[in-house]
Backbone as CSV, one residue per row, in Angstrom:
resi,resn,N_x,N_y,N_z,CA_x,CA_y,CA_z,C_x,C_y,C_z
1,MET,-23.453,-2.370,39.683,-24.283,-1.454,38.584,-22.466,-0.363,38.325
2,LYS,-21.781,-0.799,40.001,-20.313,0.121,39.662,-19.410,-0.817,39.504
3,LYS,-19.563,-2.131,39.563,-18.576,-3.005,38.958,-18.860,-2.905,37.796
4,PHE,-19.972,-2.893,36.977,-20.705,-2.669,35.707,-19.594,-1.584,34.522
5,LEU,-19.418,-0.652,36.050,-18.445,0.644,35.221,-16.985,0.795,34.985
6,VAL,-17.066,0.110,35.818,-15.133,-0.420,36.407,-14.801,-0.649,34.833
7,LEU,-15.831,-2.234,34.572,-14.872,-2.794,33.531,-15.055,-2.281,32.746
8,GLY,-16.084,-1.346,32.415,-16.478,-1.077,30.929,-15.675,0.262,30.422
9,ILE,-15.263,0.840,32.131,-13.864,1.468,31.533,-12.653,0.944,31.285
10,LEU,-12.453,0.282,32.133,-11.337,-0.767,31.789,-11.228,-1.617,30.428
11,PHE,-12.396,-1.898,29.581,-12.118,-2.145,28.692,-12.161,-1.139,27.426
12,VAL,-12.817,0.095,27.630,-13.052,0.995,26.612,-11.588,1.765,26.547
13,LEU,-11.414,2.253,27.478,-10.119,2.920,27.831,-8.656,2.938,26.968
14,PRO,-8.702,1.500,26.926,-7.643,0.899,25.874,-7.816,0.816,24.752
15,LEU,-9.014,0.798,24.772,-9.718,1.171,23.320,-9.295,1.963,22.614
16,VAL,-10.070,3.186,23.654,-9.066,4.356,23.129,-7.974,5.330,23.005
17,ALA,-7.124,4.678,23.725,-6.025,4.702,23.166,-5.325,4.274,22.174
18,TYR,-5.994,2.778,21.936,-5.606,2.124,20.797,-5.907,2.925,19.603
19,LEU,-6.801,3.270,19.507,-7.328,3.859,18.249,-6.862,5.296,17.692
20,PHE,-6.318,6.578,18.651,-5.708,7.661,19.092,-4.389,7.248,18.194
21,PHE,-3.734,6.321,18.818,-2.258,5.924,18.901,-2.344,5.585,17.436
22,ALA,-3.700,4.761,17.003,-3.239,3.762,15.544,-3.754,5.491,14.502
23,SER,-4.443,5.719,15.161,-4.437,7.250,13.898,-3.208,8.196,13.938
24,GLY,-2.791,8.011,14.962,-1.278,9.031,14.729,-0.630,8.395,13.872
25,VAL,-0.645,7.799,13.782,0.645,6.843,12.887,0.260,6.919,11.306
26,HIS,-1.237,6.838,10.959,-1.434,7.339,9.662,-1.177,8.773,9.308
27,ASN,-1.292,9.459,11.144,-1.712,10.919,10.278,-0.261,11.726,10.519
28,PHE,0.850,10.745,11.123,1.985,11.834,11.564,2.373,12.889,10.533
29,ALA,3.010,14.388,10.812,3.327,14.919,9.920,4.663,14.750,10.292
30,LYS,5.507,14.284,9.015,7.079,14.638,9.062,7.404,15.577,8.776
31,LEU,8.656,15.534,8.892,9.661,16.992,9.108,9.775,17.158,7.667
32,PRO,9.407,18.255,6.711,9.103,18.516,5.481,10.850,18.316,4.617
33,VAL,10.943,18.101,3.854,12.340,17.665,2.794,12.832,19.201,2.163
34,LEU,13.870,20.131,2.401,13.922,21.305,2.068,14.981,21.432,0.995
35,ASN,16.024,20.179,0.760,16.579,20.148,-0.500,17.380,18.412,-0.148
36,SER,16.953,18.099,-1.207,17.415,16.774,-1.322,18.727,16.337,-2.044
37,ALA,19.550,17.217,-2.476,20.640,17.238,-3.359,21.844,17.603,-2.384
38,VAL,22.024,17.395,-1.325,22.588,17.599,-0.046,24.525,17.086,-0.528
39,GLY,25.613,17.988,-0.134,26.919,17.013,-0.697,26.998,16.275,0.363
40,GLY,27.937,15.374,0.436,28.307,14.028,0.769,29.658,14.726,1.333
41,ILE,30.060,13.739,3.049,30.694,13.812,3.756,31.937,12.953,3.417
42,GLU,32.280,12.014,2.353,33.213,10.937,2.153,34.587,11.230,1.850
43,ASN,34.306,12.185,1.363,36.253,12.791,1.239,36.957,13.557,1.994
44,PHE,35.548,14.244,3.198,36.430,14.436,4.542,37.137,13.583,5.450
45,GLU,38.004,13.932,5.794,39.111,12.440,6.529,38.535,12.544,8.631
46,SER,38.117,11.882,9.451,37.970,12.032,10.727,38.970,11.866,11.401
47,LEU,38.915,12.231,12.421,39.843,12.099,13.737,40.217,10.776,14.134
48,SER,39.392,9.593,13.967,39.368,8.085,14.273,39.983,7.515,13.186
49,SER,39.896,8.293,11.652,40.268,7.613,10.880,39.125,6.368,10.166
50,GLU,37.481,6.577,10.984,36.719,5.717,10.295,35.967,6.592,9.689
51,GLU,35.043,6.235,8.365,34.187,6.839,7.247,33.295,7.268,7.835
52,ILE,33.173,8.775,7.806,31.507,9.471,8.542,30.595,9.374,6.713
53,THR,29.675,9.346,7.125,28.876,9.708,6.211,27.362,9.716,6.413
54,PHE,26.870,10.855,5.249,25.115,10.883,5.858,24.070,9.707,6.171
55,LYS,24.561,8.980,5.037,23.777,7.595,4.545,23.295,6.837,5.845
56,ASP,21.978,6.714,5.530,21.682,5.849,6.705,21.743,6.137,8.420
57,LYS,22.062,7.497,8.486,21.949,8.483,9.869,21.086,9.603,9.972
58,ILE,20.662,10.418,11.106,20.011,11.433,11.123,20.979,12.365,11.595
59,THR,21.788,13.447,10.846,22.823,13.723,11.755,22.341,15.677,11.802
60,VAL,22.955,16.347,12.704,22.672,17.366,12.907,24.371,18.190,12.343
61,LEU,24.433,18.760,11.382,25.470,19.243,10.836,25.864,20.978,11.225
62,GLY,27.193,20.915,11.631,27.478,22.696,12.145,28.560,22.341,11.442
63,PHE,28.943,24.298,11.568,30.060,24.457,10.718,30.778,25.481,12.195
64,LEU,31.824,25.059,12.621,32.491,25.408,13.847,33.577,26.928,13.340
65,GLY,34.126,26.207,12.735,34.910,26.855,11.818,36.831,27.243,12.303
66,LYS,37.686,27.921,11.660,39.384,27.413,12.025,39.326,27.681,13.534
67,ASP,38.172,28.952,13.725,38.799,29.219,15.169,37.601,28.557,16.087
68,ILE,37.654,27.499,16.633,36.693,26.547,16.861,36.364,27.262,18.561
69,TYR,37.062,27.823,19.137,37.558,28.144,20.311,35.984,29.144,20.322
70,ASN,36.152,30.464,19.929,34.959,30.633,19.677,33.436,30.328,19.189
71,LYS,33.603,29.461,19.130,32.418,28.678,19.068,31.813,27.625,20.063
72,GLN,33.099,27.289,21.111,32.412,26.460,21.809,31.337,26.356,22.298
73,GLY,30.725,27.709,23.186,29.173,27.995,23.672,28.338,27.293,22.575
74,ASN,28.326,27.830,21.638,27.779,26.499,20.771,27.554,25.464,20.723
75,ALA,28.582,24.641,20.932,28.553,23.289,20.874,28.233,22.734,22.336
76,PHE,29.136,23.378,23.276,27.912,22.969,24.868,26.555,23.212,24.541
77,ASN,25.990,24.330,24.192,24.077,24.497,23.969,23.852,23.440,23.233
78,LEU,24.481,23.084,21.833,23.905,21.415,21.211,24.001,20.398,21.962
79,ASN,24.963,20.073,22.415,25.742,18.842,24.104,24.331,18.553,24.898
80,GLN,24.361,20.166,24.892,22.593,20.149,26.262,21.499,19.944,25.906
81,LYS,21.309,20.730,25.363,19.775,20.848,24.490,19.367,19.465,23.896
82,ILE,20.050,18.969,22.575,20.142,18.646,21.590,21.247,17.169,21.840
83,TYR,22.061,16.827,21.976,22.568,15.844,21.804,22.442,14.611,23.213
84,LYS,23.035,15.475,23.946,22.260,14.575,25.439,20.932,13.706,25.602
85,LYS,19.981,14.765,24.849,18.582,13.967,24.961,18.671,12.663,24.124
86,ASN,19.580,12.693,22.823,18.969,11.647,21.595,20.522,11.238,21.311
87,HIS,21.564,11.273,21.865,22.269,10.681,21.490,22.397,8.979,21.346
88,GLU,21.448,8.382,22.244,21.172,6.723,22.536,20.593,6.248,21.153
89,PHE,19.703,7.362,20.536,19.446,6.669,19.300,20.164,6.135,18.672
90,ARG,20.220,5.238,17.844,21.491,4.464,17.211,21.930,4.984,16.164
91,ASP,20.780,5.554,14.915,21.468,6.213,14.014,21.679,7.726,13.932
92,PHE,21.722,8.504,14.988,22.122,9.609,15.206,23.809,9.992,15.153
93,GLN,23.876,11.318,14.641,25.093,11.597,15.055,25.433,13.469,14.968
94,PHE,26.480,13.980,15.259,26.525,15.190,14.664,28.218,15.583,14.227
95,VAL,28.298,16.200,12.795,29.058,16.095,12.287,29.154,17.683,12.249
96,MET,30.598,17.789,12.160,31.224,19.101,12.370,32.699,19.176,11.249
97,PRO,32.258,19.899,10.040,33.275,20.028,9.423,34.145,21.280,9.659
98,LEU,35.748,20.913,9.729,36.219,21.644,9.727,37.788,21.588,9.268
99,PRO,38.551,22.628,9.183,39.536,23.175,8.055,40.692,21.948,8.743
100,TYR,41.236,21.440,7.600,43.156,21.096,8.194,43.167,22.217,9.357
101,GLY,44.273,21.729,10.139,44.832,22.116,11.084,43.914,22.888,12.367
102,SER,43.182,22.151,12.322,41.612,22.174,13.567,41.837,20.670,14.261
103,GLU,42.408,19.672,14.230,42.460,18.837,14.565,42.976,18.640,16.681
104,LYS,44.089,19.456,16.850,44.217,19.765,18.262,42.866,20.370,18.654
105,ALA,42.841,20.947,18.205,41.260,22.387,18.651,39.988,21.163,18.986
106,ALA,39.813,20.474,17.948,38.252,19.941,18.308,38.925,18.506,19.164
107,LYS,40.285,17.413,18.948,40.201,16.644,20.054,40.329,17.678,21.302
108,ASP,40.925,18.218,21.350,40.413,19.441,23.196,38.908,19.667,23.370
109,LEU,38.133,19.951,22.421,37.009,20.244,22.409,36.370,18.959,23.066
110,LEU,36.441,17.810,22.498,35.868,16.280,22.357,36.479,16.209,23.806
111,ASP,37.599,16.445,24.405,37.739,16.074,25.860,37.235,17.072,26.708
112,GLU,36.603,18.104,26.463,35.628,18.605,27.155,34.242,18.022,27.165
113,LEU,33.728,17.947,26.708,32.188,17.444,26.252,32.739,16.107,26.852
114,ASP,33.663,15.314,26.956,33.203,14.033,27.121,33.508,13.696,28.864
115,ASN,33.723,15.164,29.516,33.574,15.009,31.148,32.308,15.563,31.390
116,ILE,31.113,15.418,30.508,29.826,15.548,30.433,29.021,14.507,30.059
117,THR,29.285,13.821,28.545,28.775,13.143,27.759,29.190,12.181,27.369
118,ASN,29.072,10.891,26.847,29.516,10.217,25.757,29.671,10.751,24.359
119,VAL,30.923,10.902,24.213,30.951,11.588,22.867,30.834,10.972,21.765
120,SER,30.636,9.391,22.046,30.804,8.902,20.450,30.774,9.081,19.448
121,GLU,29.291,10.130,19.395,28.444,10.290,18.168,28.511,11.558,17.737
122,TRP,29.584,12.374,18.356,30.447,13.687,18.161,31.212,13.054,17.016
123,LYS,31.189,14.194,15.675,31.614,12.835,14.754,33.033,14.701,13.977
124,PHE,33.974,14.832,14.039,34.980,15.967,13.867,35.186,15.441,12.075
125,VAL,35.189,16.143,10.969,35.583,16.302,9.873,36.478,16.964,9.367
126,PHE,37.847,16.537,8.916,38.263,17.644,7.741,38.829,17.710,6.504
127,GLY,38.768,18.602,5.963,38.860,18.714,4.870,39.701,20.635,4.109
128,THR,39.659,20.632,3.269,40.047,22.117,2.994,39.150,23.237,2.782
129,PRO,39.479,24.512,3.066,38.125,24.970,2.844,37.411,24.948,1.588
130,GLU,37.693,24.701,0.608,37.150,25.148,-0.671,35.608,23.251,-0.794
131,SER,36.288,22.724,0.109,35.848,21.451,-0.035,34.149,21.868,1.440
132,ILE,34.951,22.789,2.773,33.411,23.028,3.098,32.443,23.914,2.753
133,MET,33.477,24.528,1.969,32.619,25.986,1.693,31.909,25.327,0.476
134,ALA,32.102,24.181,-0.496,31.192,23.538,-1.630,30.237,22.914,-0.647
135,LEU,30.637,22.427,0.710,29.572,21.868,0.785,28.321,22.396,1.903
136,PHE,28.956,23.376,2.225,27.724,24.479,2.753,26.955,24.991,1.964
137,LYS,27.141,25.207,0.622,26.871,25.806,-0.611,25.472,25.105,-0.948
138,SER,26.357,23.574,-0.889,25.234,22.269,-1.522,24.031,22.249,-0.580
139,LEU,24.044,23.069,0.768,23.050,23.217,1.833,21.740,23.686,0.869
140,LYS,22.297,25.200,-0.187,21.745,26.065,-0.289,20.192,26.815,0.672
141,VAL,21.003,27.329,1.883,20.249,28.010,2.353,20.956,29.573,2.708
142,SER,19.968,30.309,3.113,20.371,32.116,2.576,21.804,32.612,3.718
143,HIS,21.869,31.632,4.936,22.887,32.000,5.477,24.307,31.914,4.878
144,GLN,25.268,32.478,5.629,26.135,32.472,5.210,27.559,31.884,5.831
145,LEU,28.694,31.216,5.741,29.727,31.310,6.666,31.004,32.730,6.221
146,ASP,31.069,32.658,7.703,32.183,33.868,8.097,33.542,33.410,7.142
147,ASP,34.295,34.331,7.578,36.113,34.492,7.187,36.283,32.768,8.080
148,ASN,36.158,32.487,9.261,36.492,31.573,9.606,35.313,30.141,9.185
149,LEU,34.664,30.176,8.372,34.250,29.010,7.613,33.417,28.562,8.322
150,SER,32.889,29.698,9.530,31.668,29.488,10.736,30.442,29.834,10.790
151,THR,29.643,29.032,10.667,28.755,29.730,11.094,27.141,29.822,12.299
152,HIS,26.278,30.884,13.005,25.734,30.049,14.243,24.750,28.539,13.937
153,TYR,24.106,28.533,12.351,23.016,27.670,12.014,23.984,26.037,12.177
154,VAL,23.305,25.313,12.407,23.387,23.916,12.387,22.493,23.489,11.556
155,TYR,22.234,22.528,10.746,21.475,21.602,10.027,20.684,20.494,10.613
156,ILE,19.989,19.384,9.776,19.185,18.474,10.399,19.030,17.695,8.854
157,ILE,20.346,16.931,8.695,20.494,15.534,7.502,19.576,14.267,7.477
158,ASP,18.511,13.864,7.178,17.862,12.760,6.912,18.895,11.147,6.572
159,LYS,18.213,10.628,6.974,19.326,9.258,6.196,19.558,9.283,4.899
160,SER,18.803,9.944,4.135,18.983,10.288,2.874,19.916,11.076,2.294
161,GLY,20.478,11.638,3.259,21.502,12.753,3.154,20.125,14.060,2.529
162,SER,18.853,13.920,2.888,18.461,15.605,2.646,18.497,16.286,3.725
163,LEU,17.971,17.644,3.224,18.440,19.039,4.387,16.654,18.812,4.504
164,ARG,16.135,19.098,6.124,14.821,18.664,6.420,15.048,20.548,7.462
165,GLY,13.600,20.777,7.487,13.277,21.480,8.311,11.622,21.494,8.052
166,ARG,11.596,23.166,8.430,9.894,23.854,7.897,9.526,24.613,6.790
167,ASP,8.825,24.077,6.076,8.839,25.186,4.686,7.360,25.786,4.952
168,GLY,6.808,26.080,6.323,5.755,26.743,6.542,4.608,25.687,6.478
169,THR,4.454,24.386,5.781,3.153,24.343,5.507,2.628,23.559,6.787
170,LEU,3.054,23.137,7.664,2.839,22.361,9.134,1.948,22.560,10.228
171,LYS,1.942,24.194,10.401,1.266,25.318,10.848,0.854,26.294,10.061
172,GLU,-0.092,26.697,10.633,-0.857,28.440,9.871,0.106,29.189,10.064
173,ASN,0.591,30.245,9.765,1.715,30.758,10.025,3.098,30.977,10.574
174,GLU,3.358,29.460,9.718,4.375,29.014,10.632,5.600,29.892,9.953
175,SER,6.750,30.083,10.814,8.066,30.435,9.477,8.927,29.005,9.279
176,LYS,9.246,29.621,8.242,9.866,28.053,7.491,11.406,28.465,8.091
177,VAL,12.074,27.106,8.331,13.436,26.710,8.955,14.264,25.486,8.545
178,TYR,15.788,26.441,8.161,15.383,25.895,7.318,17.203,25.722,8.229
179,GLY,17.071,26.137,9.161,18.861,25.931,9.962,18.055,26.397,11.453
180,TYR,19.122,25.997,12.498,18.726,26.390,14.021,20.208,27.386,14.265
181,ASP,19.685,28.573,15.260,20.666,29.068,15.544,21.709,28.539,17.267
182,ALA,22.214,27.638,16.965,23.449,27.122,18.122,24.060,27.935,19.441
183,SER,23.499,29.443,19.167,24.139,30.581,19.887,22.569,30.524,20.546
184,SER,21.744,30.227,20.492,20.491,30.708,21.588,20.026,29.439,21.465
185,VAL,19.718,30.028,23.011,19.424,28.053,23.715,17.921,28.256,23.692
186,ALA,17.177,29.449,23.126,16.015,28.906,23.199,15.421,28.756,22.035
187,ASP,15.979,29.169,20.766,15.523,28.331,19.199,16.141,26.575,19.427
188,LEU,16.616,26.239,20.198,17.055,25.280,19.958,16.457,24.522,20.744
189,ALA,16.174,25.118,22.428,14.666,24.442,23.307,13.609,24.093,22.714
190,ASN,13.105,25.792,22.162,12.108,25.006,21.353,11.704,25.483,20.160
191,VAL,12.421,25.162,18.678,11.985,25.173,17.933,13.110,23.515,17.396
192,MET,14.541,23.350,17.751,14.828,22.461,17.481,14.757,21.297,18.164
193,THR,14.464,21.371,18.814,14.171,19.975,20.098,13.351,19.219,19.230
194,ASP,11.817,20.299,18.867,10.655,19.566,18.481,11.152,18.901,17.373
195,ASP,12.202,19.343,16.014,12.203,19.223,15.025,13.031,17.688,15.222
196,VAL,13.669,17.960,15.689,14.677,16.595,15.734,14.206,15.493,16.542
197,LYS,12.733,16.024,17.280,12.062,14.432,18.036,11.009,14.239,16.678
198,VAL,10.378,15.285,16.236,9.613,14.304,15.155,10.239,13.916,14.111
199,ILE,11.607,14.154,13.711,12.019,13.300,12.655,13.226,11.770,13.331
200,LEU,12.875,12.279,14.527,13.353,10.708,15.286,12.240,9.776,15.343
201,ALA,10.958,10.275,15.708,9.720,9.926,15.434,9.024,8.898,14.202
202,GLU,9.379,9.687,13.546,9.380,9.095,11.807,10.080,7.576,11.479
203,TYR,11.624,8.177,12.139,12.218,6.934,11.617,11.946,5.486,12.810
204,ARG,11.489,5.724,14.037,11.403,5.137,14.685,9.796,4.463,13.981
205,LEU,8.915,4.946,13.621,7.652,4.666,13.223,7.479,3.615,12.316
206,ALA,8.985,4.188,11.112,9.337,3.269,9.460,9.653,1.798,10.298
207,LEU,10.674,1.434,11.128,11.250,0.488,11.323,10.396,-0.268,12.297
208,LYS,8.959,0.551,13.285,7.917,-0.760,13.927,7.308,-0.694,12.388
209,LYS,7.044,0.040,11.892,6.064,-0.769,10.218,6.859,-1.852,9.639
210,TYR,7.996,-1.663,9.533,8.686,-2.791,9.078,9.515,-4.180,9.769
211,LYS,9.334,-4.004,10.726,8.792,-5.122,11.868,7.666,-5.282,11.706
212,ALA,6.416,-4.734,12.073,5.156,-5.630,11.899,5.048,-6.339,10.639
213,ASP,5.286,-5.491,9.701,5.076,-6.203,7.730,6.119,-7.880,7.704
214,ARG,7.314,-7.157,8.275,8.117,-8.445,8.200,7.808,-9.829,9.405
215,THR,7.034,-9.394,10.720,6.043,-10.595,11.340,5.036,-10.786,10.922
216,ASP,3.839,-10.455,9.971,2.802,-10.201,8.965,3.709,-11.415,8.120
217,GLY,4.275,-10.444,7.480,5.143,-11.993,6.324,5.220,-13.134,6.717
218,PHE,6.240,-13.345,7.967,6.015,-15.077,8.221,4.835,-15.804,8.456
219,ARG,4.068,-15.079,9.365,3.278,-15.764,9.502,1.941,-16.080,8.370
220,GLU,2.126,-15.468,7.191,1.707,-15.494,6.119,1.973,-17.326,5.664
221,LYS,3.366,-16.770,5.305,3.993,-17.808,4.998,3.881,-19.318,5.970
């Protein structure tokens, strides 16, 4: 009897687990799209002269401003709580638009961050104050840039260039979230970490489904 019980458990548990995860794929809650008309960054120049774009990338977008040293704490918070955990995801990047003249300060910050982790997906781009303001305004959020063209808030931009966050529909009594306060370790750890996991999982599931569909297509042929 004990032998059959063990065999039954070995058979039933994997089946239950499969059904649980299979249903999860279909009922997975996506991070809502809050704005599908965010401006592009193709007209900005990068430190490495590479073209930086939102297209086909999951981007954490931040505005450290022309007095970048005053926002170093924010950068280190983001690096520790968000970047280090996710930078190995192939299409994940951090983009920080800065005004021309901030190149040396950005390079110094990169050098400091490089002592902690691989900074290959930290992208600093440079433009005029007008282009930075235009990009920020295209987010259509209630936050404001200060006189240094900076804000404590960072934003999640998906592969289609849309702003993602919480619109109050995922959970009862949930607050709307358009951005994440990088000066608050609690906000990054308790809110942004979860939202980044959700959007990365969304694209992982989409990739798995794409690969499965291709495999099924080859089998049919």
